[in-house]
N, C-alpha and C positions, 0 to 999 in steps of 0.2 A: 609260408604266408608272405607274399611279396607286395601285396596291394593293401592300401588302407581299408578298402571295403571288406577284406577278409576278416577284419577284426570286429565287424559290426555285431556278430552274434558270438564272439569269443568269450567263453566262460570256463574258468579253470580254478582248481583249488591247489594251493601250494602248502605242503606240510614240511616243516624244517626244524632244525635245531634252534635252541635259544641263543641269544647273542653270546659270543665268546671270542677269545683272542687268538684262536688257532687259524693262522693264515692259510695253511696247506690242507685243511680238511673242511668239508661241508657235507652235512647229512640232510637230505631232503628228497621230496618226490613231487611231481606235478601230475595231477589227475585231470585228464582232458578226455571228454567223451567216453567216460567210464573205462579209460585205460591209464595205467600207471607208467610214468616215465621217470627214471632216476635223475636226480640233480646232484652233480658233483662239483668240485672246484672249477672244472672246465666250463661250467655254465654260470659261474658266479663272477660278475664284474666288480672287482674291488674298487674302493674309493681311490682316486688318483691314478687309475689304470689308463693305459693307452689303448684307444680303440683303433684296430687295424682292419684293412681290407673291406671296409664297408663305410658308406656315408652316414648311415644312421641305424639305430636298432630300436625295437620295441622291447620293453622290459618291465618287470614288476619289481618295485623297490621292496627289498626284504628288511634291511636294517638302515637306520638313519642316525645321523649325529653321533652321540657317544656310544651307540650300539654297534657301529660299524667295526669290522675287524681291524682295520688300519688304525682307527682312533684308539681302540683298546690296546693296541701294541705300542702306540707312540707315547708311552709313559716316560717321564724324565728319568735320568739315571738316579740310582739310590743315593741318599744323602751321605756324602763322604767328607771327612775333615782331615786336614793334613796333620802330621806329627807336630809341626811347629805350632799350629793353632791349639792343639790339645795341650802342649806344654805351656803355651801362653795362658790358657785357662788356669793352670796350676799356679802360675806366677801371680795371677789376679787374686786367687785364693790366699796366697802367701802375703800379698800386700794388704788384703783385707784383714788378715790376722795381725799384721803389723799395725794397721789402723786401730783395731780394737785394743791391742796391747798399749799403744801410745795413749789412747783415750782413757783406758783403765788406770794406767800409771798417773796420768794427769789428774783424774778425778780423785784418786787416793790422796795425792799430795794436796790438792785443793781442799778436800774435806778436812784433812788435818789442820791446814793453815786456817780454814774458816772457823773450826772449833776453838782454836787458840787466839782468835782475833780479839775477843773481849774477855778479859780476866781481871777480877777485882776492880771493875769500872775503868780499867785502862784499855785503850784501843791500840792494837799493833798497826793495822792498816786503816788508819783513821779516815783516809780519803774515801773508803768504801762505806763509811757510816754504819758499822755493824750494829750500833745501838738503835738504829731506826732504818731498817731495810726490809726488803722482800725475802722470800724463801731462798733466793739465789745466793745471798751472802749472810744468812742468819746463823750465828754461832750456835743457837739453841737447836737448830735443825740441820746440823752439819751433814748428816747422812743423806737427807733430801737434797741438799745443795750439791753433794758429790754426785748423786744420780743425775741431777739436772745438768751438771757440768759434763758428765759422760756423754749425754745426748748432744750437748753443744759441741763437744770436741769431735764427735763422729761427723758432724756436718762441717766443722772447720777444717779437719784433716782429710776430708773427703777428696781433696785434690790429689792425694796419693794414688787414688784409683783412676787410671787413664780411660775414662769412659769414651772419650773421643777417639781412642786408639782403634776401636772396632769400626767406627765410621771411616777413619782415615785408611785403614787396611782395605776396606771394601772399595773405596775410591781407587786406591793404588792397584788393587787386583783387577779391577775392571779396565783400567788404563793399560796394565800389562797384557791383559787378554786382547785388547785392541791391537797392540803391537804384534802379538803372535798372529792375529788374523791378517794383519797388513804386511806380513813379511813376504816379500816377493821371492825369496829363496825357497819358500815352502809352497809356492803356487805352481800347480801342474797345468800347463797351458793346453795340453792335449784334451783334457776333459773340462777345462775351465773351472777347476776346483781349487780354492785356497785352503789353507789350514783354518780350522774353526774351533776355537775354545768354547765348548758348550757349557762349561761351568768355570767360574773364576776361583773356586775354593781351593784348587790343587796346584796353583802356579808354582809355589815354592817346593811342593812335593816332587815336581819334575827334576829338581836338582838333587834329589836324594835316592834315586832309584838304584837298587842293588841287584835286582833280578828282573829280567824281561821274559815273559812267557808268550810265545808267538805261535800263531797258526802258520801253516805253510802255504797252502793253495790260496792264491789271491792276495796273500800278505807278503811272503817272500817271492812268490811267483806272480806272473801277470794275470793268471786265470784266463788267458787267451790261448786256447789250445790250437796246436798245429798237428795235422795228420802227417806223420813222418815215416812210419813203418807199418807193416802188416804181415801176418802169417796166414797163408791160404793153402789148404790141402797139404800141410806139412812143409811148405816152402816159404822161406822168409823173403819178403820183398821190401825194397826201400834202401837207398844208399846214403840217406841223410845222416849227419853226425850231430849229436845233441851237445848241449853245453856241458853236461856231466862228462861225456866222453872227451870233450876238449880239456876239461879240468883234469881228468885222469891222465891225458896225454902230457899235460904240463907237469904233473907230479912225476911222471916216469921219464920226462925229458925226450918224449917222442917227437919226431918232425911232423906228426899228424896235424898239429895246431895250425902251422903255416899253410899246409895244403888245403885244409878245410876252410880257412879264412878266405883264400883266393876263390875257392869254389862257391862259397856262399855269396860273395860279392857279385859273381857273374850271373846268378840266377835272378829272374824276375820274381818279385814277391807277390803271392796271392794269399790274402789273409786267411788263416786257418789251414793252409795247404803248403807243406814243405816237403813234399814227396818227390822222389826222383828215382825212377827205375824203368828203363826202356823195355823191359820184358812185358810189362802190362799196361804201359801208357800208350796213348794214341791207337787203341784197339789191338795192340800186339798180344793181348792176353789170349786171343783165340789160338795162338800157336803153342800155348803152354800145354803140358801133359794133362792137366786137370782143368781144362777150359770151362767145362760145365759147372764145376765147383766155384770157380772164380766168378762166373756169371751169377750164380745164386748168391754169392758173398756180396757182390756189388748191388744186386737187386735188394738184398736185405738192408744194406746201408741206406738206400734211397727210399725205403718204405717204412722201416721200423723206427718211427720217431714221432714227435708231436710238433715239429717245426712248422712255421708258416712262411710261405714264399712271398716275396715282394718284388714286383716287376717294375723296373725303372722305365717310365713312359718315354723318356728321351732316347735311351740307347738299347732298351729291351733287355738289359742285364738283370739277372735274378739274384737277389740277396735273401738271407734267411733270418727270421726271428726265432730263436730257440730258447728253451727253458734253461739250458746250460751250455757253456762254451764247447763241451765235449760233443754234444749233439749237433751243434752247428758245424763243427769240424768234420763229422762223419758225412753230413749231407753235402758239404762242399767237396769232400774227397770223392764221393760218388759222382757228383757232377763233372769233376775234372777227369774222371776215369771213364766217362761215357754214359752214366746213368743220371740224367738230370731230372730231379723232382721239380715240377713247375706249377702244380695246382693242387689245392686241397679243399674239400668240402666236408660237411659233417659225415658223409657216407662214402667218400671215395678219395683215393690218392692217384694222381696222374703223373706219369714219368715218361721222359724221352729216353728210350733205351737204344743203345748202339747195337745194330744188327751186324754181327761179325761177318756174315756172308756178303751182304751188299755194301757194308761200310757206311751206311746211312742210319740216321736216327728214326725210330718208329715210335709212335705214341701208344702207350699202354696204360690202361686204367685198371686199378684194383679196388674192388668194393671193400671198404673198411667196415668190418663187422664188430670188432671189439678192440679196445685198448686196455691192456693190463698194465697199469701204471707202475713207474719206478717208485720205490720207497727205500728208506735206509734199512728197514728190516728185510725186505725182499731182495735188495741189491741186484735187481734185474728189471727189464721191461719187455713186454711182448705185445705183438699185434696179431689179430686173426683177420686175414684177408681172403677174398675169393678172386682168383685170376679170371681173365677173359675166357679161358678154356673151362671154367667152372671148378677148378681145383681149389680146395680149402687148404690154406697154409697157415701154420703157426710160426711166426718169425720172432726170434728171441735174442737178446743180447744182455750180458750181465757180467758180474765179477767171477773170476775163476773159482773162488771158494764156494759158489753155489751152482755154477753151471756144469762143471765136470761130473758132479754126482747125479745130474739129471739126464745124462747121455744114455742112449739105448746101447745094447750090446753090439749091434751092427753099425752104431754111429761113432765108434771110438777109433776108427781107422788111423786118424792123424793125431791121436791124443798125445803120445809120447813126444813127437816132434814139436807139437804146439806148446807143450809144457816147457820144453827146452827153450823155445823162442821167447815165451813170456818172461822166463827167468832172465834171459839176456836183455830183454827190453827193460825189465825192472832195474837191472844193473846199470843201464844207460839212463836211468832217471825218468822213464816213460810210464804213463798210466795206461793200463791194458784192460781190454774187455774181450770176452769170448762171444763169438757169434755162432748160433745153431738154429736149426729149423726142424719141422716135421710136417708131414701131410696128415690131415684129419679126414676121417670118414664122416659122412653126413649125419649118421645116427648119433655118433659120439658128440658132435658139435651141437646138435639140437638139444640133447640132454644137458650139456654144459651151459648153453645159453639160457635155458629155462632157470636153472639153479642160480646162475650168475645174475640174471635180471631180477630174480626174486630177492637175492641178497642186497643188490644195489637199491631196490625199492623200499627196503625196510628202513624205517625211521627210528633208529636206535643207536646207542653209543658204540655198540660193537659191530656196526655195519662193515667197517673196513676189514676187521678181522674175519668176518664171515666170507667176504669177497676174496680175501687172500687165501683162505682155506680151499675155496672152490677153484681158484686159479692154480693152486698147487697141484691139483689133480690132473690138470690138462698139460701143465708145463713139465712133461716128462717124456722119456723115450725119444730124446732129441738127437739129431744127427749133426755132428760137429763140422763146421765149415772153416773156422780159423779164428784169428784174433787180430784186434786193432791195437795200435800203439800211438798215443798222442803225446806231444811234449808240451809241458806247461813251462814256458821260459821264465828264467829269473828276471825280476824287475831290474831296471838299470840301477847300478850303484849299490846293490845289496851286499856283495862280498866286501866292498870297501867300507860300507857302513858298519857291518858286523865286526870287521877288524878294528875299526876306530872305537866302537863301544867296548871291545875287549881290552884295548889299550887304556880305556878309562876305568877299568876294573869292574865293569858291569857283566854279570853272568847272563847268558841267553839259553833258555830252554825252548825247544820246538815241540809242539803238541800237534800231531797230524794224524789224519785217517789213512795215510798211504801205507803200502807194504813196507816192511823193514828194509829190504834191499833198495827200494826207491828212495826212502828217507835218508839212508846212509849216503847214497851217492849225491843226492841233492845237498846234504850236509857238507860234503867235500867241495861241491861246486860253489857254495856260498861262503866258504871259509869258516863254517861252524866247526867242521872237523878238519884237522890238519895232518900233514905227514908227520909221523913220529908219535901221534897220539895212540895210547893203548885203549882198545875198546872193551868195555865190560858189557856183554850182551845178556840180557835177561829175557828168555824166550820160552813160549809154551809150545813151540813147533819142534820139540825134540822127539825122537822116536818113541821114548817112554811115554811122553804126554799123548801122542797120537794113539798109542795102544790103550791108554787109560780112557780116552774119550770114547772108544768103541765099547767100553764096558757097560753092562746093563745097570750096574749099581752106580747111579749118578752121584750120590752123596759121597761114596768112597772114592770115586774118581776125582771129585772136587777137592776132597781132603788131600789126596795124593798130589794133585797139581799144586795146591797151596804149599805143601811140604817141599816140592821141587823148586818153586819160586823162592821160598825162604832159604833153601840151601844155596841157590845161585846168588842171592843177596848177601848171605854170610861170606861166601867165597869172594865176592866183589869187595866187601868191607875189609876182609883180610888183605886183599891185594892193595887196597887204598892205604891201610895202616902200615904195610911193609914196603910201600913204594919208595923208590929212590928218585930224587929230583932229576938225576941224570938220565933216568929211563924214559922220561917224558910224562906229560900229564895224562889223566884218564878221561875217557868219554863214556857216559852211560847211555845205553840204548835198550829200551824195554818196549815190549808189544802190549797191545790192549788187554789181552786175556791175563797176562801176568800182572799188569797194572791193577786189574780188579782185585787181585789178592794182595798186592803191595799196598793198597790203600785201606785195607782192613785195620781195625784199631790196634791189634797186637803186632802188626808188621810195619805200619806206616812210619814209625820213628826210625827203624833200621833203614828203610828205603830213603827217607829224607836225609839221614846222616851220610849215606853213600852218595846221594845225588849232590848234596852241597859240596862234598869233597872233590867232585869231578869238575873239570873245566867246561864241559859241554854236556847237555842232557837232551836226548831225543826220545819222545814217547810216540810210538807208532800205533796205528789202528786204534786210536783213542776216540771215544765217543764224546759228544758235547758235555755230558754229565761228568765224565772223567776229567775233562779239561778244567771244569769248575772246581772239582774236588782237589785236583793237584794244586791249583792256584790258592785255594783256601788253606791247604796244608802248608804251603810255603809261607803264606802271609801270617798265619797264626803261630806257627812253631818257631819261625826264625826272627820274628818281629822286625824284619827288614822291609823296606818299601818295595812293593811288587808292581810291575806294569804289565798289563796284558794287552796284546794287539791282535786284531783279527778283522775279517771283512765280511763274514757271513752270519746267518741266523744261528748256526751251530756254535758260534763264538760268544753269543750274548751272555751266557752264564759265566764264562771266564772273565769277560769284560766287567761285569757287575760285581764279581767276587774280588777282583784285584783292587789294590789301593788306587790305581789309576787305570782307566780303560781307554784305550786309543782305538778308534774305529777307522778302517780304511774304506773310503768311498770308492769301491771298485765296481765290478760287474755283477756281484751277487746280491744286489739290492741294497737298501738303506737300513736294514734292521740293526746291523752292528753299529752303524753311525748313530742311529736313534737311541741306542742304549749306552753310548760311550760318553766319556767326559771330554775328550778332544778328538777331532776328526782330521785326518790328513789323507792325501791322495796317493802317496807312495811311501813304501817302507823307508827309503833312504832319507826322507825328511825327519825321521826319528832322531838322526844324528844331530841335526841342528836344534831340534826341539829340546833335546836333553842337554847337550853339551854347551849350547849357547843360552837359549832362553831359560832352561832349567837352572843352569849355573848362576845366571844373573838374578833370576827371581828369588832363588834361595838366599843369595848374599843380600839382596835389597831388603827382603822381608825380615831376615834375621837382624840386620843392622838397624832397620827401622824400629823394630820392637824393642831392642836393647836400648836404643837412644830414647825412645818414648818413655820407658821406665826410668831411665836416668834423669830426664828433664823434670818428670813429675816428682821423683824422690828429692831432687835438688830443691824444687819449689816447696814441696810439702814440709821438708825438714826445717826450712827457714821459719815457717810458721810455728813448728813445734819448739824450736830453740827459743823463739821470742816468748812463747807461752811459758816455758820454764823460767825465763828471765823475769816475766811479769807475774810470777807466782801462780801460774795456771788460772788466770782470771777470766779467760775466754775472750779477751780483747784481741781481735786480729790486727796484725801490724800493717796490713795493706787495705787500701780502699776497696769497697765491694766490687766496683767495676773493674779494678785491677785483677781481682780474683777471677771474675767471670770471663775476662777476655784473654787470659794467659794462654789457654789451649785453643783459642779460636783464631786470634789474629797474629799474635807476636811470636809464636813458636810452631804453629801447625803446618804452614805451607812449606817450610824447608824440609820437614820430615817426609812430606808427600813427594816432593821433588827427588829426595834421596831414594824413595821406593820406586820411582818411575824411571829415572834417568841414570842412576849410578852404574858404573861399569869398572870392575877392577882391571880387566884387560879387554881388548877388542874381540869381536866375534872371530876374527882370523886367528888370533892366538888361542882362543878357546878350542878351535878345531885343530890347530896345529899341535897343541900340547894337551891332549885329552885327559892326562893325569890330573889336571887341575880340578876335574869333576869330583875327585875323592874328597874335596873339602866339604861337599854336601853329604856324601854317603856316610862319612864319619861324624857328621853333624858338629863340625868344629866351631862354627860361628854361632851356634845356639846351644852350646853346652852349659851346664849349670855353673861351671867355673867362670865362663865368660859373662853370663848373666849376673852372677854375684859381683864380678869385677866392676861391671857398669853400675850396679846398685851402690857399691861402696864408693865409687867415684862420685856418685850423686850426693851421698851423705857427706863425704869430705868437702865437696864444693859448697854444700849448704853451711857446713861448720865454718869454713873460711869466710864466706860472704857475711854470715851473721856476726861472728866474733870480731872480724876486722872492722866492720861498720860500727858496731857498738863501742869498741874500745877506741876507735879513731874519732868518734863524734860526740860521745856523751859528755866529755869534759871540755870539748872544744868550743870556743866562742865562734858562733857561726855567722853573726850579723855585725854590722858596724857598731851597733849599740852594745855589743858584748853578750847578747842573748845566746843561750845554748839551744840546741835543736829541739824540736817537738816531735811527736809521734808521726805527724804527716811527712816531715822531712826525712826522718829515719826510714819510714816505709817506702817513700819514693826512691831514696838512694839505694836501699836493698833491692827493690824491684828492678831498678836500672841495672844493677850489677848482675842480677839473675838473667835478665834478657840478654845482656852482652855475653855472659859466660856460656849459656846454653847454645846461643847462635854461633859463637866462635868454636865451641866444641863440635857443632855440626860442620863448620867449615873444615875442621881437621878430619872429620869422619868421611867426607866426600872424597872419592878417588877419581872422579871424572867430572870436571866442572863444565857446566854449560851456562849460557846467559840466564837461563831460568833459575839455576841454583844461585847465582850471584844476586839476581833480582830478589829472590825470596829471602835469602839470608840477610843481606845488608838492607833490603827493603823492610824486613820485619823490625830491625833495630831502628831504622829511620821512622817507621810508622809509629813506634812507641813514643818518640819525641813529638811527632805531629799530634798524636792523640792526647799527650799530656798538655800540649799547648791549647788544643781545641776544647778539651774537657775542662781544663782549669779556667778557661775564659767564660764558662757558663755561670749562671746564677749560683751563689753558694748553697742555695736550697737543693740544687741538683748535683753540683760537683762536690759538695760537703768538704772533706779533708783535702781534696785536690785543688781547691780554689786558688789559682795563681801561684801554686807551690813551686812551679818550675821557673816562672818569670821573676818572681819576687825573691825567692829563697835559694833555689838550687843553681840556676844558671849563673847568677852573679858571683857565686862562691867558688873560688879556685879549688877549695878542698873537696867539693863534690866531684869535680872532674879527676882530681888526683886519686881520690879513694876508688873511683870506678876503675881507673887504669891499674892501680896496684892490686885490687881484688881480682881483676881479670887475669893478670899475670900469675898471681898466687894460685888461683883456682885451676889453671891449666897445668900447674906443676905436677900434681899426682899423675896426670895422664901421660905426660912426657917421661916421668920416672918409670912408670909401668912399661911403656914402650921400649925404653932404653934397656931395661932388664931383659925383656923378650929378645931384643935384637942381640944382646950380649950372649945369652945362654941358648937361644933357639934361632940361630942364623939361618933363615929360610933359604937364602940364595945359595949358600954353600951346600946345604943339604940337597936341594933340588938339582944343582949342577952335578953333584956327585952321583945322584940318582940316574941322570941321563948320560953319564959318561960312557956306559957300556954301549949305548946306541950311537955314539959318535956325535952327539948333539951339543956337547959342551962348548965347542968352538963356534956354534951358531951365534952370530952377534945379535940377531933378533931375540933369540931365547935368553941370552945373558942380560940384555937390556930389559926385557920384560920382567925377569925374576928380580933384578935389582930395583926396578921401579916398585914392584909389589913389596919388597923387603923394606925399602926406605920410607914407605908410608906407614906410620905407626899402627893405624887402625887395620891395615890389611894384613898384618902379621898374625893371621889366625891359626897358624900351625903351632899348636901348643905342645906341651910335653906329651900329651896323649898321642898326638899325631906322630911325633918323633919316635915314641916307643913302639908304635905299630908299623913304622915305615919298612922295617926289614921284612916282616911277614907279608905286608902288602906287595912289596916289590917282588918277592918270590912268587906270590900268587899270579901277579900280572905277567911275569916272565913265563910262568907255566902256560897261561892261557894264550900267550903270543906264540 
């Protein structure tokens, strides 16, 4: 229907599935003029899809709004909280317990004192008038007075609980996320994609990652396939050299690397095509012994696909939109070798084929009858076409594991040579597919088409299974043509990034669907596997396993396979336990079938113990579900922080299961990004994300929380000490507005600046000395020891401030007339000391000063004096005890300024004492310089300067006894992984 008038009497009925989140399936049928037409995902235009090759379409809207498949998939990532946040909650509970305990102790003492206030007509605290008072101070109802005091104390000491901490942390994390998003070093210009922090909950968790679980295709590699080799009729074609082969040449010291580099530079690049072989290029294949097989092979590449051609109107060049990079590479290869696919309709495929006789291209059209689509369970795709001569052809391509068993007896002529070639291709890190075909007779096809159409028209949940069963019947007795080999190149900077992460002590596991040989060689190419590593291979491809698989008793075969896997794991564990460091580290490689048994409840602990002891882990032929299960196992059993990184829909489960999910916005769509916590465009950006932003965010958040608890404890305990001094009467020493504004104006902004801007070392040093990252992995800066140290510092500061002020002022004549101080002057003096002490403590905690830090720290102190002047100048009804207290009482008195100075110096003394002890017994710079001595970095002036700067700042000496005790073990592990 090409004209609007055709739709005048158009009436049809669509029957389809209910709304669901399955992007790749659609079950439905269209009833038009009493005839059923199947509706598949190929007829469904998803929300946000690109419309190609037509100006407009007529369509029926099936789902709208929240019912659309894309909307149902665009759920936010699961709620995740960092370990620092979870520990912070425990500290809040602890402080709440301290608050209740302080209130309880105060109420007990207050109750006792109240009961004894009036005895035999004599009053102890006569100023409270216990003979004529309310229930608050009534000696006859001391128990009620104690309960009322308990409630009063809960409100008075409530400043111990840093409620504003949660607000401040959210502000800081949002600003940290903005810095991550704006980092130009993580911007990928080619696709115009910056890094994107989709949640701000996990910023500090980026600095504590112990294990990375990574997909391979599209994550470590570009997912931009290049046709590089092929095997046709038992002959291997293609002289290109892969990155894996170059890495192997480097390991063996072969001169191949230099030769290949020069050769690669001379060649003109065609995206998706890196093939070079004069035997079949430029029409030379006609001179080969099996020219007819080569012709069928190239014809199959040009017709067996679902790609769409796009013709550039300016230069007439054809480009292709394909469902996968592999498919685009095949069509491009066919075009470059003389079989150009140029047009596609719903019922036909048109190709410009090279005529070997005349040397010119002829137009041929093939009627497209059926497309048997690729799926992860089928591992193949086929098309049924009718040639211009009327011949019915089934053209098929798929994985070797499913294609060889479907060959006819007379179609196995080149089987042995082809198997040898695909093994060679796998060793070179290439992805392989087998190509085969068969001719169909008319009767067989008619019967198949009736059954297939009926299955496709059924509106039921098992429609796809029915269609696959029918397709299975016709995809047999195939004739082998050959195999293709495409290279998925490593992304730029991947080997260097993995090497740097290993130096930081981070373990990397690769979970891939590739064959074991391919995964191993890619592992060598990207520095995951290194020369001298001993490989522990757990495989189900042993001769015994293959014999068991042919057994009719499937349960017995499964039990025997499980026993075999268990035996291999036990041998690997024995090798791990008896391994000598001089023999080199271990690498664990396990295939998908073995992984199924290794993840069972009675085996998984042994598998995890072996895997953790290995320097590298590669899981081959793993399914999406297995990826998620492995991630869950590592996360729950080791309690270490896990990060999963992937780029496709098959990685979603893994990303959501890990503590941090990082999605790569590549060519496999946006489903991984939509399910991730952080999105980046290239794997190499992970280095900066963790070693720089992760390290900074962990230090900032940890220091910020510790400081927040310190300043609230210092403030709250001055209230408690005064309460004890005033016989727990419930009288606050500070003005109400002083209490309310402490966490809002006078101390809040410096701590936010600390969380946003502070840096212990620059980004360059973070990347140059990745071992600094272990600070977060070992959680040195947020250990219970450090938290309690800050809390005790707060209690000590509160005690010094209170007792110094009380004893210095209570007997001191404060005014010209000889009057001693009142409550308002004592409270103002103590509050001034608190503001000075906590802000100066912040100045010592900062390791990287900016103008903003100076403004907030000294501005907070200045603002206190401005506020005191302005508030004290207001009407006494408003300012109450603060009325002109600064102008008339505090400012003219030299003792006010002297006490503030002496308290400040005394309060900072515990901090300097603690720092001096650390520097005396845990000298960081000596330890780290010794650590790097084996690498020849001791004499690096930049390194020595950086370490001394960190050591000489008291607050940055976070490497405590725990760190020193584990340094030898950690050094050994990192040296193994290097």
